[in-house]
C-alpha positions as semicolon CSV with decimal commas, in nm:
position;residue;x (nm);y (nm);z (nm)
1;M;0,000;0,000;0,000
2;A;0,147;0,332;-0,110
3;L;0,119;0,635;0,115
4;T;0,002;0,961;-0,036
5;K;0,129;1,289;0,100
6;I;-0,158;1,524;0,178
7;T;-0,109;1,861;0,018
8;H;-0,320;2,172;0,002
9;Q;-0,420;2,081;-0,353
10;S;-0,545;1,735;-0,247
11;M;-0,786;1,868;0,015
12;P;-1,129;1,981;-0,102
13;S;-1,217;2,341;-0,021
14;G;-1,394;2,359;0,314
15;S;-1,219;2,053;0,459
16;V;-1,134;2,075;0,828
17;L;-0,759;2,014;0,853
18;Q;-0,729;2,034;1,231
19;T;-0,922;2,141;1,539
20;V;-0,798;2,259;1,877
21;S;-1,011;2,358;2,175
22;T;-0,975;2,484;2,531
23;T;-1,194;2,559;2,831
24;Y;-1,122;2,829;3,086
25;S;-1,318;2,882;3,405
26;S;-1,133;3,134;3,622
27;E;-1,345;3,447;3,656
28;T;-1,180;3,778;3,568
29;L;-1,326;4,116;3,664
30;E;-1,246;4,455;3,516
31;T;-1,335;4,809;3,632
32;N;-1,121;5,001;3,381
33;A;-1,204;5,133;3,035
34;S;-0,880;4,980;2,899
35;F;-0,880;4,629;2,754
36;S;-0,724;4,353;2,966
37;D;-0,684;3,981;2,896
38;T;-0,961;3,749;3,015
39;G;-0,739;3,442;3,034
40;L;-0,916;3,266;2,746
41;S;-0,641;3,202;2,491
42;L;-0,552;2,932;2,237
43;A;-0,286;2,875;1,970
44;I;-0,297;2,689;1,640
45;T;-0,022;2,623;1,384
46;P;-0,182;2,622;1,038
47;K;-0,056;2,357;0,797
48;F;-0,092;2,589;0,496
49;S;-0,053;2,967;0,466
50;T;-0,365;2,978;0,247
51;S;-0,588;2,820;0,513
52;K;-0,863;3,001;0,699
53;V;-0,909;2,966;1,074
54;L;-1,264;2,947;1,206
55;V;-1,270;3,090;1,559
56;L;-1,560;2,991;1,787
57;V;-1,589;3,155;2,130
58;H;-1,850;3,089;2,398
59;Q;-1,788;3,321;2,693
60;M;-2,014;3,383;2,992
61;A;-2,020;3,750;3,088
62;K;-2,169;3,997;3,332
63;A;-2,193;4,372;3,351
64;L;-2,265;4,511;3,697
65;D;-2,417;4,857;3,693
66;G;-2,303;4,930;3,339
67;A;-2,190;4,772;3,013
68;G;-1,870;4,639;2,862
69;R;-1,689;4,523;2,554
70;M;-1,525;4,194;2,464
71;N;-1,248;4,196;2,203
72;L;-1,125;3,897;1,999
73;L;-0,761;3,924;1,893
74;R;-0,511;3,733;1,680
75;G;-0,182;3,819;1,848
76;S;-0,217;4,194;1,901
77;T;-0,453;4,245;1,605
78;S;-0,814;4,318;1,700
79;L;-1,052;4,106;1,491
80;E;-1,394;4,176;1,640
81;E;-1,547;4,369;1,930
82;Q;-1,878;4,287;2,091
83;Y;-2,074;4,501;2,335
84;F;-2,252;4,344;2,629
85;G;-2,469;4,468;2,912
86;N;-2,759;4,708;2,906
87;G;-2,588;5,035;2,996
88;E;-2,892;5,134;3,201
89;G;-2,723;5,105;3,540
90;E;-2,867;4,758;3,596
91;D;-2,686;4,426;3,628
92;W;-2,671;4,208;3,316
93;Y;-2,574;3,841;3,288
94;G;-2,546;3,652;2,961
95;C;-2,338;3,472;2,705
96;I;-2,117;3,618;2,433
97;E;-2,092;3,401;2,121
98;V;-1,834;3,483;1,855
99;T;-1,794;3,311;1,518
100;F;-1,515;3,462;1,311
101;L;-1,347;3,334;0,993
102;D;-0,988;3,460;0,990
103;S;-0,713;3,456;0,726
104;P;-0,388;3,452;0,925
105;A;-0,173;3,384;0,612
106;T;0,097;3,198;0,806
107;T;0,220;2,854;0,902
108;S;0,361;2,982;1,231
109;A;0,193;2,930;1,568
110;T;-0,091;3,182;1,593
111;T;-0,257;3,275;1,922
112;Y;-0,614;3,396;1,960
113;K;-0,742;3,548;2,284
114;T;-1,018;3,760;2,431
115;Q;-1,000;4,082;2,627
116;Q;-1,262;4,283;2,817
117;R;-1,320;4,638;2,938
118;T;-1,596;4,852;3,080
119;N;-1,771;5,121;2,883
120;G;-1,659;5,368;3,147
121;A;-1,862;5,268;3,452
122;G;-1,939;4,966;3,665
123;T;-1,768;4,629;3,667
124;V;-1,758;4,368;3,393
125;G;-1,658;4,006;3,427
126;V;-1,619;3,695;3,215
127;N;-1,546;3,325;3,259
128;S;-1,801;3,216;3,515
129;P;-1,654;2,938;3,729
130;V;-1,994;2,766;3,715
131;A;-2,019;2,759;3,334
132;G;-1,671;2,751;3,182
133;C;-1,591;2,941;2,866
134;T;-1,460;2,775;2,552
135;M;-1,259;2,863;2,243
136;T;-1,232;2,634;1,942
137;L;-1,005;2,694;1,642
138;M;-1,055;2,502;1,317
139;E;-0,816;2,520;1,024
140;I;-1,018;2,516;0,702
141;A;-0,876;2,435;0,357
142;V;-0,946;2,697;0,093
């Protein structure tokens, strides 16, 4: 039986080449209007520089007496910001779901992470210890 080397050209577009996932459950709180890391972070090393990376984030959040923002980053590059909370001076509890298709254009280890900040008042927090947060990265052939 002959072995065939898998190349980018031999994989149909849309094929999942690899998947990595992590769970993080240590709560982090923030009272500043500057972004800080939430602790949810994961790296992937794409097999091909032409691949896409599908980023899936499920992060429990709360905004106490205000509202906040969650930022998804690749390295230090901001990819997507999401607002959470009601901004009406009331407490808000919920889930932030992010689905983002990225084009990192590299075969080097690439780290994705989330950050949080307030919108200027109150306290925000993510990563409920009761319901852990997850990040999944899937390399997709193009």
